[in-house]
Backbone as CSV, one residue per row, in Angstrom:
resi,resn,N_x,N_y,N_z,CA_x,CA_y,CA_z,C_x,C_y,C_z
1,MET,-3.819,21.455,4.192,-4.897,20.712,3.766,-4.757,20.089,2.439
2,ALA,-5.040,18.798,2.172,-4.816,18.169,0.815,-5.779,18.781,-0.194
3,THR,-5.235,18.712,-1.500,-6.068,19.348,-2.437,-7.300,18.334,-2.744
4,GLU,-8.501,18.899,-3.018,-9.643,18.345,-3.128,-9.682,17.977,-4.810
5,THR,-10.016,16.764,-5.451,-10.241,16.384,-6.503,-11.129,15.228,-6.691
6,LYS,-11.980,15.174,-7.771,-12.805,13.994,-8.058,-12.017,12.825,-8.303
7,ASP,-10.844,12.884,-8.579,-10.040,11.552,-8.971,-9.675,10.907,-7.876
8,LEU,-9.569,11.333,-6.661,-9.420,10.648,-5.446,-10.464,11.238,-4.330
9,LEU,-11.238,9.990,-3.777,-12.195,10.306,-2.710,-11.590,9.987,-1.466
10,PHE,-11.939,10.732,-0.514,-11.338,10.549,1.021,-12.480,10.571,1.904
11,GLU,-12.347,9.535,2.958,-13.337,9.523,3.896,-12.523,9.121,5.324
12,GLN,-12.796,9.832,6.361,-12.107,9.181,7.760,-13.212,8.888,8.554
13,ARG,-13.253,7.775,9.209,-14.295,7.394,10.104,-13.752,6.158,10.932
14,ASP,-13.955,6.306,12.222,-13.655,5.163,13.246,-12.212,4.775,13.185
15,GLY,-11.347,5.869,13.018,-9.934,5.779,12.939,-9.329,5.116,11.732
16,THR,-10.256,4.966,10.637,-9.921,4.507,9.349,-9.989,5.480,8.213
17,ALA,-8.908,5.790,7.696,-8.810,6.759,6.538,-8.996,5.892,5.308
18,THR,-9.868,6.123,4.380,-10.098,5.558,3.123,-9.703,6.319,2.049
19,LEU,-8.881,5.993,1.228,-8.426,6.726,-0.048,-8.959,5.782,-1.183
20,THR,-9.896,6.499,-2.064,-10.577,5.604,-3.039,-10.085,6.374,-4.304
21,MET,-9.393,5.644,-5.153,-9.004,6.111,-6.661,-10.286,6.140,-7.512
22,ASN,-10.645,7.210,-8.095,-11.915,7.313,-8.684,-11.841,7.869,-10.066
23,ARG,-11.338,6.915,-10.874,-11.471,7.123,-12.361,-11.989,5.946,-12.903
24,PRO,-13.117,5.313,-12.591,-13.579,4.068,-12.947,-13.610,3.844,-14.531
25,GLU,-13.816,5.162,-15.256,-14.035,4.993,-16.729,-12.562,4.593,-17.385
26,ALA,-11.586,4.767,-16.591,-10.219,4.468,-16.954,-9.497,3.563,-16.020
27,ARG,-10.336,2.555,-15.597,-9.936,1.786,-14.581,-8.918,2.427,-13.610
28,ASN,-9.230,3.461,-13.175,-8.484,4.319,-12.123,-7.049,4.470,-12.495
29,ALA,-6.857,4.447,-13.841,-5.385,4.950,-14.068,-5.078,6.184,-13.558
30,LEU,-3.723,6.263,-13.251,-3.148,7.403,-12.581,-3.232,8.588,-13.403
31,SER,-3.746,9.886,-12.600,-3.792,11.122,-13.353,-2.974,11.991,-12.529
32,LEU,-2.848,13.091,-13.147,-1.813,14.030,-12.293,-2.638,14.616,-11.064
33,ASP,-3.786,14.878,-10.996,-4.625,15.150,-10.014,-4.576,14.048,-8.892
34,MET,-4.613,12.869,-9.324,-4.804,11.724,-8.370,-3.521,11.542,-7.670
35,ARG,-2.514,11.699,-8.452,-1.127,11.520,-7.880,-0.802,12.606,-6.754
36,LYS,-1.069,13.814,-7.136,-0.978,14.877,-6.110,-1.712,14.848,-4.955
37,ALA,-3.137,14.422,-5.156,-3.932,14.240,-3.889,-3.608,13.094,-3.157
38,MET,-3.137,11.876,-3.755,-2.848,10.682,-3.082,-1.591,10.930,-2.061
39,ARG,-0.404,11.962,-2.704,0.613,12.230,-1.885,0.241,13.058,-0.845
40,GLU,-0.575,14.084,-0.879,-1.001,14.924,0.066,-1.787,14.349,1.113
41,ARG,-2.830,13.315,0.759,-3.492,12.735,1.631,-2.707,11.566,2.606
42,LEU,-1.784,11.013,1.989,-1.003,10.097,2.706,-0.202,10.831,3.847
43,LEU,0.369,11.883,3.566,1.107,12.738,4.352,0.260,13.293,5.450
44,GLU,-0.874,13.670,5.127,-1.824,14.128,6.166,-2.344,12.981,6.956
45,CYS,-2.532,11.784,6.453,-2.976,10.711,7.443,-1.483,10.218,8.238
46,GLU,-0.299,10.504,7.701,0.892,10.124,8.431,0.613,10.924,9.822
47,ARG,0.412,12.433,9.808,0.467,13.456,10.741,-0.781,13.273,11.547
48,ASP,-1.795,12.764,11.238,-3.124,13.097,12.184,-3.054,11.717,13.032
49,PRO,-3.143,11.803,14.398,-3.199,10.890,15.370,-4.432,10.337,15.252
50,ALA,-5.523,10.782,14.845,-6.894,10.260,14.844,-6.957,9.161,13.721
51,VAL,-6.092,9.113,12.773,-5.878,7.980,11.680,-5.165,6.837,12.280
52,ARG,-5.789,5.715,12.340,-4.968,4.545,12.975,-4.705,3.376,12.049
53,VAL,-5.446,3.511,10.847,-5.406,2.522,9.710,-5.512,3.447,8.409
54,VAL,-4.949,3.212,7.422,-5.094,3.753,6.103,-5.583,2.611,4.858
55,LEU,-6.645,2.847,4.371,-7.253,1.855,3.475,-7.134,2.552,2.125
56,ILE,-6.756,1.718,1.081,-6.557,2.189,-0.315,-7.379,1.149,-1.121
57,LYS,-8.152,1.852,-2.028,-8.958,1.026,-2.846,-9.206,1.815,-4.166
58,GLY,-9.971,1.169,-5.180,-10.401,1.710,-6.358,-11.975,1.807,-6.428
59,SER,-12.491,2.705,-7.070,-13.887,2.829,-7.292,-14.196,1.871,-8.464
60,GLY,-15.541,1.357,-8.619,-15.850,0.538,-9.841,-15.496,-0.650,-9.792
61,GLU,-15.120,-1.372,-10.812,-14.628,-2.575,-10.986,-13.135,-3.111,-10.823
62,HIS,-12.485,-2.182,-10.722,-11.007,-2.343,-10.900,-10.160,-1.496,-9.597
63,PHE,-9.007,-1.919,-9.225,-8.171,-1.313,-8.351,-7.496,-0.312,-8.982
64,MET,-6.673,-0.582,-9.804,-5.901,0.585,-10.617,-5.135,-0.086,-11.960
65,ALA,-5.315,0.497,-12.977,-4.643,-0.236,-14.222,-3.536,0.541,-14.587
66,GLY,-2.718,1.312,-13.540,-1.489,1.836,-13.842,-1.442,3.207,-14.280
67,GLY,-0.505,3.396,-15.219,-0.324,4.753,-15.796,-1.399,5.304,-16.867
68,ASP,-1.564,6.243,-17.209,-2.620,6.663,-18.058,-1.832,6.544,-19.671
69,VAL,-2.062,5.313,-20.374,-1.267,5.349,-21.566,-2.007,6.009,-22.563
70,LYS,-3.135,6.553,-22.520,-3.530,7.538,-23.658,-2.773,8.670,-23.334
71,ARG,-2.399,9.256,-22.219,-1.848,10.478,-22.102,-0.178,10.225,-22.668
72,PHE,0.313,9.006,-22.390,1.524,8.700,-23.133,1.558,8.708,-24.734
73,TYR,0.383,8.348,-25.178,0.379,8.479,-26.661,0.294,9.739,-27.234
74,ASN,-0.598,10.562,-26.325,-0.784,11.851,-26.730,0.259,12.773,-26.858
75,ASP,1.551,12.394,-25.966,2.805,13.010,-25.716,3.849,12.627,-26.753
76,LEU,3.493,11.349,-27.646,4.676,10.796,-28.570,5.316,11.791,-29.373
77,ASN,4.616,12.794,-29.815,5.140,13.927,-30.678,6.008,15.016,-30.109
78,VAL,5.951,15.051,-28.618,6.623,15.886,-28.020,8.085,15.539,-28.187
79,ASP,8.853,16.619,-28.179,10.400,16.457,-28.315,11.041,15.472,-27.344
80,ASP,11.889,14.724,-27.489,12.281,13.664,-26.745,13.024,14.180,-25.436
81,ARG,13.554,15.205,-25.529,14.422,15.809,-24.361,13.283,16.266,-23.497
82,LEU,12.374,16.955,-23.926,11.215,17.597,-22.931,10.348,16.389,-22.423
83,ARG,10.057,15.302,-23.341,9.376,14.192,-22.979,10.126,13.588,-21.692
84,TYR,11.302,13.304,-21.963,12.226,12.591,-20.937,12.114,13.455,-19.647
85,GLU,12.209,14.664,-19.607,12.235,15.488,-18.523,10.781,15.486,-17.649
86,GLY,9.837,15.532,-18.604,8.557,15.422,-18.040,8.345,14.190,-17.461
87,LEU,8.580,12.904,-17.837,8.337,11.615,-17.273,9.141,11.552,-16.158
88,LEU,10.466,11.872,-16.108,11.478,11.642,-14.956,10.845,12.585,-13.880
89,ASN,10.395,13.878,-14.175,9.854,14.671,-13.168,8.660,13.921,-12.337
90,GLY,7.586,13.553,-13.478,6.475,12.910,-13.157,6.637,11.627,-12.089
91,ILE,7.413,10.769,-12.501,7.691,9.778,-11.712,8.317,10.076,-10.266
92,HIS,9.400,11.035,-10.384,9.825,11.368,-8.916,8.614,11.978,-8.183
93,ASP,7.647,12.424,-8.759,6.447,12.981,-7.889,5.790,11.912,-7.208
94,LEU,6.025,10.666,-7.647,5.450,9.524,-6.985,6.026,9.161,-5.822
95,HIS,7.586,9.516,-5.511,8.275,9.033,-4.548,8.061,9.376,-3.130
96,PRO,7.695,10.558,-2.970,7.066,10.999,-1.557,6.050,10.209,-0.980
97,MET,5.178,9.718,-1.887,3.967,8.932,-1.523,4.470,7.583,-0.985
98,ILE,5.350,6.905,-1.774,5.966,5.635,-1.521,6.787,5.592,-0.245
99,PHE,7.538,6.690,0.031,8.463,6.929,1.164,7.430,7.140,2.351
100,ALA,6.083,7.837,2.279,5.477,8.069,3.402,4.783,6.642,3.669
101,MET,4.320,6.038,2.611,3.812,4.654,3.068,4.686,3.804,3.602
102,GLN,6.104,3.664,3.388,6.954,2.820,4.151,7.315,3.506,5.536
103,ARG,7.304,4.622,5.652,7.646,5.376,6.895,6.615,5.469,7.963
104,MET,5.187,5.426,7.396,4.199,5.600,8.305,3.901,4.581,9.379
105,ALA,3.884,5.092,10.484,3.943,4.069,11.691,2.400,3.556,11.954
106,LYS,1.752,3.178,10.863,0.362,2.661,11.197,0.079,1.781,9.953
107,PRO,-0.686,0.691,10.036,-1.100,-0.032,8.842,-1.666,0.607,7.622
108,ILE,-1.219,-0.034,6.631,-1.780,0.526,5.267,-2.115,-0.801,4.656
109,VAL,-3.451,-0.716,4.213,-4.102,-2.054,3.575,-4.760,-1.536,2.218
110,ALA,-4.303,-2.595,1.278,-4.696,-2.403,-0.192,-6.196,-3.565,-0.049
111,SER,-7.157,-2.899,-0.829,-8.458,-3.724,-0.963,-8.484,-3.783,-2.399
112,VAL,-8.321,-4.980,-3.047,-8.213,-5.046,-4.581,-9.317,-5.725,-5.168
113,ARG,-9.925,-5.275,-6.224,-10.952,-5.807,-7.049,-10.668,-5.494,-8.490
114,GLY,-10.751,-6.648,-9.293,-10.323,-6.255,-10.720,-8.849,-6.281,-10.960
115,ALA,-8.626,-5.199,-11.806,-7.049,-5.142,-12.288,-6.319,-4.481,-11.312
116,ALA,-5.062,-4.912,-10.996,-4.160,-4.154,-10.213,-2.791,-4.429,-11.201
117,ALA,-2.620,-3.451,-12.155,-1.651,-3.328,-13.286,-0.789,-2.266,-13.241
118,GLY,0.699,-2.604,-13.724,1.617,-1.670,-13.717,1.682,-1.015,-12.246
119,PHE,1.843,0.476,-12.189,1.798,1.183,-10.926,0.782,0.515,-9.884
120,GLY,-0.464,0.234,-10.453,-1.402,-0.473,-9.526,-0.778,-1.682,-8.769
121,LEU,-0.043,-2.591,-9.575,0.619,-3.689,-8.716,1.735,-3.064,-7.766
122,SER,2.553,-2.167,-8.266,3.500,-1.612,-7.172,2.920,-1.037,-6.049
123,LEU,1.747,-0.313,-6.028,1.059,0.282,-5.031,0.539,-0.931,-4.103
124,VAL,0.015,-1.855,-4.761,-0.474,-3.122,-3.676,0.830,-3.542,-2.943
125,MET,1.823,-3.709,-3.678,3.110,-4.185,-3.019,3.724,-3.369,-1.829
126,ALA,3.429,-1.892,-2.108,3.952,-0.969,-1.147,3.038,-0.830,-0.001
127,CYS,1.866,-1.548,0.156,0.998,-1.492,1.215,1.531,-2.588,2.239
128,ASP,1.072,-2.498,3.453,1.518,-3.432,4.358,0.915,-4.792,4.328
129,LEU,-0.611,-4.706,3.995,-1.311,-5.830,3.675,-2.208,-5.596,2.626
130,ALA,-2.663,-6.806,2.048,-3.525,-6.607,0.805,-4.559,-7.863,1.016
131,ILE,-5.789,-7.356,0.776,-7.045,-8.297,0.703,-7.552,-8.105,-0.740
132,ALA,-7.891,-9.462,-1.370,-8.273,-9.168,-2.777,-9.335,-10.135,-2.936
133,ALA,-10.372,-9.735,-3.820,-11.403,-10.494,-4.332,-10.936,-11.562,-5.036
134,GLU,-11.719,-12.701,-5.140,-11.133,-14.074,-5.714,-10.950,-13.837,-7.435
135,ASP,-11.836,-12.877,-7.821,-11.899,-12.402,-9.239,-10.643,-11.315,-9.691
136,ALA,-9.944,-10.913,-8.662,-8.822,-9.994,-9.067,-7.730,-10.507,-9.798
137,PHE,-7.117,-9.662,-10.642,-6.027,-10.089,-11.368,-4.913,-9.033,-11.284
138,PHE,-3.681,-9.563,-11.471,-2.442,-8.838,-11.239,-1.572,-8.894,-12.468
139,THR,-0.948,-7.901,-12.972,0.373,-8.028,-13.856,1.037,-6.676,-13.756
140,LEU,2.370,-6.763,-13.981,3.249,-5.682,-13.987,3.249,-4.899,-15.250
141,ALA,3.050,-5.589,-16.204,2.581,-4.890,-17.435,3.490,-3.945,-18.406
142,TYR,4.390,-3.247,-17.677,5.288,-2.255,-18.249,5.643,-2.793,-19.714
143,VAL,6.284,-4.157,-19.488,7.122,-4.711,-20.582,6.129,-4.600,-21.910
144,HIS,4.856,-4.675,-21.839,3.899,-4.707,-22.995,3.825,-3.233,-23.799
145,ILE,4.468,-2.187,-23.031,4.407,-0.826,-23.623,5.904,-0.555,-23.878
146,GLY,6.877,-1.463,-23.669,8.340,-1.277,-23.927,8.779,-0.273,-22.827
147,THR,8.697,-0.710,-21.752,9.354,0.263,-20.729,9.631,-0.482,-19.343
148,THR,10.196,0.046,-18.293,10.635,-0.595,-17.082,9.572,-0.198,-15.932
149,PRO,9.589,-1.070,-14.723,8.627,-0.768,-13.873,9.111,0.572,-12.943
150,ASP,7.983,1.229,-12.251,8.270,2.439,-11.379,7.557,2.128,-10.044
151,GLY,7.636,3.276,-9.358,6.763,3.123,-8.211,7.149,2.167,-7.132
152,GLY,8.454,1.704,-7.263,9.002,0.904,-6.394,8.803,-0.833,-6.729
153,GLY,8.264,-0.988,-7.846,7.881,-2.139,-8.112,9.103,-3.219,-8.162
154,THR,10.261,-2.792,-8.508,11.578,-3.540,-8.771,12.265,-3.574,-7.309
155,TYR,11.880,-2.871,-6.241,12.266,-2.982,-4.936,11.407,-4.063,-4.237
156,PHE,10.105,-3.820,-4.340,9.258,-4.804,-3.657,8.944,-6.160,-4.392
157,LEU,9.008,-6.352,-5.499,8.608,-7.675,-6.090,9.811,-8.736,-5.692
158,PRO,11.122,-8.385,-5.894,11.934,-9.501,-5.441,12.063,-9.900,-4.061
159,ARG,11.778,-8.843,-3.150,11.731,-9.157,-1.855,10.379,-9.823,-1.449
160,GLN,9.356,-9.943,-2.154,8.139,-10.700,-1.665,7.872,-11.882,-2.616
161,VAL,8.565,-12.034,-3.799,8.406,-13.209,-4.486,9.719,-13.972,-4.630
162,GLY,10.725,-13.287,-4.569,11.932,-14.049,-4.777,12.709,-13.241,-6.325
163,LEU,13.926,-13.650,-6.572,14.557,-12.923,-7.793,13.939,-13.399,-8.906
164,LYS,14.149,-14.770,-8.974,13.582,-15.417,-10.227,12.256,-15.337,-10.717
165,LYS,11.431,-15.515,-9.811,9.893,-15.263,-10.006,9.705,-13.839,-10.354
166,ALA,10.396,-12.896,-9.710,10.428,-11.351,-10.046,10.824,-11.048,-11.456
167,MET,11.815,-11.711,-12.136,12.323,-11.596,-13.467,11.163,-12.027,-14.296
168,GLU,10.715,-13.328,-14.035,9.540,-13.710,-14.793,8.167,-12.857,-14.911
169,ILE,7.923,-12.261,-13.788,6.876,-11.391,-13.814,7.125,-9.995,-14.413
170,ALA,8.351,-9.605,-14.402,8.702,-8.303,-14.851,9.043,-8.426,-16.469
171,TRP,9.564,-9.552,-16.836,9.881,-9.833,-18.261,8.575,-10.139,-19.221
172,LEU,7.984,-11.184,-18.614,6.883,-11.631,-19.358,5.519,-10.943,-19.403
173,GLY,5.385,-10.103,-18.193,4.083,-9.270,-17.999,3.009,-10.129,-17.835
174,ASP,2.864,-11.388,-17.769,1.749,-12.171,-17.755,0.725,-11.835,-16.572
175,ARG,-0.515,-11.944,-16.911,-1.454,-11.970,-15.795,-1.564,-13.064,-14.899
176,PHE,-1.661,-12.864,-13.460,-1.962,-13.862,-12.457,-3.019,-13.640,-11.595
177,ASP,-3.825,-14.651,-11.242,-4.936,-14.336,-10.449,-4.742,-14.147,-8.968
178,ALA,-5.915,-13.872,-8.279,-5.633,-13.512,-6.612,-5.098,-14.629,-5.920
179,ARG,-5.533,-16.135,-6.289,-4.813,-17.073,-5.555,-3.214,-17.361,-5.685
180,ALA,-3.070,-16.887,-7.071,-1.460,-16.911,-7.292,-0.767,-15.931,-6.586
181,ALA,-1.399,-14.737,-6.502,-0.794,-13.537,-5.663,-0.767,-13.952,-4.318
182,GLN,-1.613,-14.607,-3.866,-1.817,-14.938,-2.471,-0.551,-16.009,-2.235
183,ASN,-0.275,-16.926,-3.150,0.855,-17.966,-2.922,2.115,-17.213,-2.979
184,LEU,2.246,-16.291,-3.922,3.584,-15.539,-3.984,3.890,-14.515,-2.891
185,GLY,2.999,-14.462,-2.024,3.108,-13.297,-0.965,2.854,-11.966,-1.217
186,ILE,2.075,-11.573,-2.421,1.734,-10.354,-2.706,0.522,-9.840,-1.980
187,VAL,-0.342,-10.877,-1.745,-1.884,-10.780,-1.093,-1.854,-11.445,0.143
188,ASN,-2.521,-11.029,1.118,-2.521,-11.874,2.465,-3.731,-12.750,2.418
189,TRP,-4.755,-11.981,1.957,-6.173,-12.788,2.043,-6.965,-12.707,0.508
190,VAL,-7.652,-13.711,0.145,-8.475,-13.825,-0.998,-10.046,-14.182,-0.512
191,VAL,-10.801,-13.304,-1.041,-12.108,-13.644,-0.435,-13.223,-13.506,-1.651
192,PRO,-14.517,-13.910,-1.431,-15.384,-13.902,-2.517,-15.686,-12.363,-2.882
193,ALA,-15.701,-12.127,-4.197,-15.990,-10.881,-4.494,-17.092,-9.917,-3.825
194,ALA,-18.136,-10.670,-3.594,-19.432,-10.022,-3.086,-19.050,-9.804,-1.343
195,SER,-17.876,-10.368,-0.871,-17.584,-9.996,0.464,-16.491,-9.211,0.733
196,LEU,-15.752,-8.545,-0.290,-14.677,-7.827,-0.400,-14.695,-6.676,0.584
197,ASP,-15.843,-5.913,0.371,-15.956,-4.728,1.051,-16.203,-4.912,2.570
198,SER,-17.127,-6.049,2.948,-17.311,-6.368,4.397,-16.145,-6.917,5.058
199,GLU,-15.294,-7.575,4.282,-14.078,-8.317,4.982,-13.029,-7.138,4.925
200,THR,-12.894,-6.287,3.962,-11.973,-5.309,4.340,-12.408,-4.410,5.402
201,ASP,-13.517,-4.018,5.471,-14.085,-3.316,6.782,-13.725,-3.911,8.008
202,LYS,-13.967,-5.313,8.072,-13.640,-6.120,9.436,-12.160,-6.007,9.616
203,LEU,-11.469,-6.194,8.709,-9.956,-6.061,8.824,-9.517,-4.672,9.363
204,ALA,-10.175,-3.877,8.752,-9.622,-2.264,9.163,-10.229,-2.039,10.469
205,ARG,-11.337,-2.632,10.978,-11.745,-2.326,12.483,-10.924,-2.988,13.422
206,ARG,-10.556,-4.209,12.851,-9.574,-4.942,13.969,-8.354,-4.285,14.035
207,LEU,-7.713,-3.834,13.005,-6.491,-3.056,12.939,-6.505,-1.950,13.860
208,ALA,-7.719,-1.094,13.667,-7.803,0.257,14.133,-8.055,0.103,15.804
209,SER,-8.485,-1.173,16.209,-8.580,-1.325,17.745,-7.510,-1.853,18.509
210,GLY,-6.394,-2.217,17.514,-5.115,-2.882,18.101,-4.124,-1.806,18.656
211,PRO,-3.178,-2.204,19.119,-1.983,-1.242,19.522,-1.305,-0.646,18.486
212,THR,-1.713,0.437,17.817,-1.181,0.802,16.592,0.179,1.304,16.568
213,ALA,0.480,1.827,17.725,2.116,2.345,18.015,2.888,1.100,17.825
214,VAL,2.498,-0.068,18.317,3.019,-1.201,18.466,3.279,-1.734,16.841
215,TYR,2.228,-1.503,16.222,2.245,-1.913,14.677,3.189,-1.187,14.105
216,GLY,3.355,0.069,14.294,4.454,0.980,13.652,5.938,0.449,14.076
217,ARG,6.197,0.202,15.288,7.414,-0.184,15.508,7.745,-1.615,14.854
218,SER,6.700,-2.536,14.901,6.952,-3.921,14.310,7.477,-3.746,12.856
219,LYS,6.636,-2.745,12.224,6.791,-2.388,10.786,8.209,-2.097,10.597
220,LYS,8.762,-1.036,11.205,10.069,-0.704,11.274,11.027,-1.643,11.487
221,LEU,10.909,-2.497,12.284,11.698,-3.628,12.693,11.750,-4.659,11.605
222,LEU,10.806,-5.032,11.086,10.604,-5.931,9.774,11.221,-5.239,8.637
223,GLN,10.953,-4.054,8.261,11.545,-3.351,7.238,13.120,-3.432,7.055
224,GLN,13.608,-2.947,8.248,14.935,-2.815,8.291,15.934,-4.036,8.519
225,SER,15.089,-5.248,8.794,15.752,-6.426,9.196,16.681,-7.037,7.966
226,THR,16.101,-6.802,6.566,16.955,-7.299,5.659,18.360,-6.659,5.254
227,GLY,18.530,-5.443,5.891,19.795,-4.878,5.778,20.531,-4.944,7.090
228,CYS,20.255,-5.515,8.057,20.741,-5.483,9.292,21.476,-6.937,9.592
229,SER,22.684,-6.733,10.391,23.273,-7.961,11.054,22.331,-8.495,12.050
230,LEU,22.571,-9.779,12.602,21.705,-10.228,13.591,22.063,-9.421,14.933
231,GLU,23.368,-9.035,14.998,23.519,-8.345,16.436,22.882,-6.957,16.362
232,SER,22.845,-6.136,15.359,22.273,-4.915,15.433,20.634,-5.192,15.253
233,GLN,20.086,-6.249,14.730,18.605,-6.305,14.678,18.270,-6.795,16.012
234,LEU,19.016,-7.663,16.763,18.644,-7.976,18.167,18.616,-6.679,19.344
235,GLN,19.552,-5.848,19.161,19.807,-4.568,19.711,18.387,-3.701,19.408
236,ALA,17.918,-3.629,18.228,16.864,-2.831,17.858,15.575,-3.606,18.404
237,GLU,15.487,-4.725,18.298,14.332,-5.466,19.032,14.109,-5.038,20.489
238,ALA,15.364,-5.256,21.179,15.347,-4.876,22.538,14.995,-3.484,22.929
239,GLU,15.335,-2.527,22.130,15.026,-1.281,22.322,13.591,-0.917,22.230
240,MET,13.103,-1.569,20.945,11.533,-1.519,20.473,10.590,-2.047,21.738
241,PHE,11.139,-3.261,22.098,10.450,-3.787,23.260,10.401,-3.030,24.312
242,ALA,11.449,-2.618,24.888,11.402,-1.706,26.132,10.580,-0.378,25.857
243,THR,10.596,0.081,24.721,9.937,1.421,24.418,8.493,0.964,24.610
244,SER,8.231,0.000,23.757,6.667,-0.376,24.074,6.286,-0.616,25.443
245,ALA,7.129,-1.307,26.078,6.705,-1.872,27.581,6.412,-0.538,28.477
246,ILE,6.995,0.606,28.020,6.625,1.670,29.168,5.385,2.460,28.510
247,GLY,4.710,1.940,27.435,3.664,2.736,27.037,2.331,2.222,27.765
248,ASN,1.208,2.776,27.484,-0.211,2.691,27.994,-0.560,1.243,27.370
249,ASP,-0.356,0.975,26.168,-0.919,-0.111,25.448,-0.462,-1.494,26.251
250,PHE,0.820,-1.462,26.585,1.493,-2.656,27.250,0.830,-2.875,28.499
251,LYS,0.796,-1.747,29.186,0.033,-1.948,30.692,-1.311,-2.378,30.432
252,GLU,-1.939,-1.835,29.436,-3.331,-2.384,29.340,-3.487,-3.731,28.777
253,GLY,-2.514,-4.151,27.986,-2.449,-5.543,27.592,-2.258,-6.446,28.551
254,VAL,-1.354,-6.210,29.446,-0.922,-7.187,30.603,-2.085,-7.134,31.413
255,ARG,-2.656,-6.074,31.886,-3.708,-6.171,32.934,-4.998,-7.029,32.266
256,ALA,-5.229,-6.794,30.928,-6.305,-7.450,30.325,-5.983,-8.925,30.471
257,PHE,-4.694,-9.443,30.078,-4.442,-10.930,30.113,-4.527,-11.242,31.353
258,VAL,-4.190,-10.537,32.519,-4.305,-11.180,33.761,-5.941,-11.238,34.301
259,GLU,-6.680,-10.140,34.030,-7.937,-10.117,34.547,-8.871,-10.924,33.406
260,LYS,-8.299,-11.564,32.383,-9.085,-12.401,31.439,-10.182,-11.602,30.686
261,ARG,-9.834,-10.564,30.120,-10.751,-9.740,29.138,-10.182,-9.330,28.243
262,ALA,-11.009,-8.757,27.038,-10.333,-8.150,25.860,-9.585,-6.804,26.318
263,PRO,-8.537,-6.609,25.683,-7.708,-5.349,26.084,-8.507,-4.107,25.116
264,ASN,-8.257,-2.881,25.753,-8.827,-1.652,25.113,-7.849,-0.876,24.939
265,PHE,-7.097,-1.074,23.715,-6.008,-0.312,23.195,-6.293,1.087,22.761
266,ALA,-5.385,2.055,23.107,-5.543,3.384,22.721,-4.481,3.811,21.766
267,GLY,-3.577,2.999,21.372,-2.429,3.490,20.578,-1.437,3.991,21.059
268,GLY,-1.090,3.820,22.226,0.135,4.459,23.058,1.104,3.591,23.366
């Protein structure tokens, strides 16, 4: 059972698990409790067959402003060796969460309003899909406090925007808006701020009613494609197709197509 904390709210309803980062007074900056709870909740969602879609969002006016810079400031007088070890261990604590997100055979959606900065941007990029309010804004930001990105930011960014653009975003740390994020491929949809919650819910319901096992297989194929030869990718596609075709969702999808009705997928 995941750790209960006020820094992360959790709700599960109609196949959708919602993780809400809950430090609005700090723009949902990452805390130790939030980090631990997010890791545990994501692992729980991965194992729970009742969870068909995972939604990640922030409470209040922002998604996430990244690490807690005030905590960094308070630790500046700590011995460098101890501070190095503490930061190294703290960042390593994030990695199981990122691995779980990439491994999870079900869709993960970021719903973004306000700031997605630093690790907040890395988190958006680690999600499978992202929907943003038109007044949302993004920045990798690390350069402004004299450090390098973490949370998979340097892995996801060049894959989503290209290497030269990734250099610009990482080195300059400039803020860019939701439309720019959409054009770069970081965000899938941009909607009016007042419609973000309803449009996010609509997307979650659509995904939850889909062939979720197939989503997981497609996710794995797409993730591995950049490191595979054409021959090995074609083989993987054939195996995944055949595996899907002996499942109940394939049978239901074919029957529904022939019978000219909407399919009722169960995720098998």
